[in-house]
Each structure stands twice: as C-alpha cells, then as structure tokens.
N, C-alpha and C positions, 0 to 999 in steps of 0.2 A: 239871598236866593241864588245869586250868581256863584258864590263861593261853593255853595252846595252843588250847583250844576257843574262848576269847574272841577270840584273835587270828585264828583261822580264821573266826569269825563276822564280825569286822570286815573281813577280807579278802573274804568273800562279799558283804558289803554294798558294799564298794568296787567289786567286779566288777559287781554289779548296777547301781550308779550309772554305771559306765563303759559298760555295755551300754545303759542308758537314754539316756545322753549320745550314744552312737554311733547309737542308733536315731533320736533327735531330730535329730542332725546329718544322718543319711541322709534323713530326711523333709524337712528343709530343703533339702538338695541336690536331691532329687526335685522339690520345689516350685520351686526356683530354675531347674532344668533345664526344667520346664514353662513357667515365665514366659519363659525365654530362647527356647524354641521358639515361643511365641505372639508374642513381639516379633519374632523372625526372620520368621515368617509374615506379620505385619503389614507389616514393612519390605519384604519381597519383593513384596507386593501394591502398596505405594506406589511401589517402583522400576518395576514393570511399568506402573503407571498413568502414571508420569512418562515412561517410554519411549514409551507410546502417545501421550501429549500432545505429546511432542517430534516424533514422526512426523507427527501431524496439523498441528502448527505448520509443519513443513518443507513439507508439501504446500500449506498455505495461502500460505506465503511464496512458493513457486514459482508458484502461480496469480497472486498479486499482482504478482510480477515480470513475468510474461507479460502481464498486463493493462496494467501500467505501460508496458512496452515497446510494446505495441500503441497505447496512447493517445499516447505520445511520437511514434510513427510517424505516426499520424493528425494530430497537432498540426503536425508538420513539413509534412505534405502540405497541410494547411489554410493554413499560413503561406505556402507556395509559391503556392497558389491566390490568396491575398490579394495577394501581391506582383505576380502576373500581372494580377490584376484592377485594381490600382492603375496598372500600366503601360497597360492598355487604357483606363482612365478618363482618364489623362493624354493619351494619344494622341487619344481622342475629344474632349477639351477643346481640344487644339491644332487639330484639324480643325474644330471649331465656331468657334474664333476666326478661322481662315482663311476659313471660309464667311461669317462675319459681315462680315469685311473685303471679301471678294469681292462680297457682296450690297450693301454700301455703295458700293463702286466701281461696280457695275452700276447702282445707283440714281442716282448722280451722272451716269453716262454717259447714262442714260435722260432725266434732267432736261435735260442738255445737248442731246440730240437733240430733245426737245420744244421747247426754246427755239429751236434752229436751225430746226426745222420752222415755228414761229410766225413767225420772222424771214423765212423763205423765202415763206410765205403772204402776209405783209404786203408784201414786195417785189413779189410777183406781182400783188396787188391794186393796188398803186401803179402798176404797169406798165400796167394796163388802162385 
C-alpha cells in the first residue's frame, strides 16, 4: 500500500513539475510572442519611414531632373547666343577692316588731290 502511495506521491510531484514546466514554457512563449509583436511593430514603422523617404527622394529626383533639363536648355540657348555674337563680332571686325582700308584709300586720294591742287596753283602762278 505504501509503495502505491509513494508511487502516487512521486507521480503527483512529477505532474506538478510538468505543470510548472508547462507554465514556465507558456510564460516564455507569451514573452517571445510579445517581443515578436514589438519587433514587428518596430520593423513596420521602419518600413513605412523607408517608403516615405523613398517617395521624398523620388520627388527630389524629379525636381532635380526638371531643373537640370531647364539649365541644359538655357545653356544651349546661351551657347547659340554666343555663337551668333561671335559671328556678329567677326562681321563687325571685317567691316572695320574694310572701313580702315577705304579710309586709307580716301586719305591717299585726298593727298593726291592736294598735291595736284598745289601743282595747278603753282602752274597758274607761273602763267601770270
């Protein structure tokens, strides 16, 4: 009878240990589940923040591309204006050279006319 009571007592202790172990295991699972929920929540926040950052970066990239495109267009326009201005300067330079040559030519002609006029005056004086 005692063996069966001792065996019953051992069995009860065994069951109590199993219940404690089960309870401890349950508490650990609960704690693990809570840690997992917290980690999930934190990761979800990080993913949302990353998405927001990606959207903001995409908007900034679009604006920068538009600005770059505008600046390239303005630069092309400025290059064209410079090219045209160079042509005008070259044309003006050529005209100036022509005018200088024409002016020299007219100066020589004037000198020749003065000389001829002096010769004519001298001849007239000699004729008198």
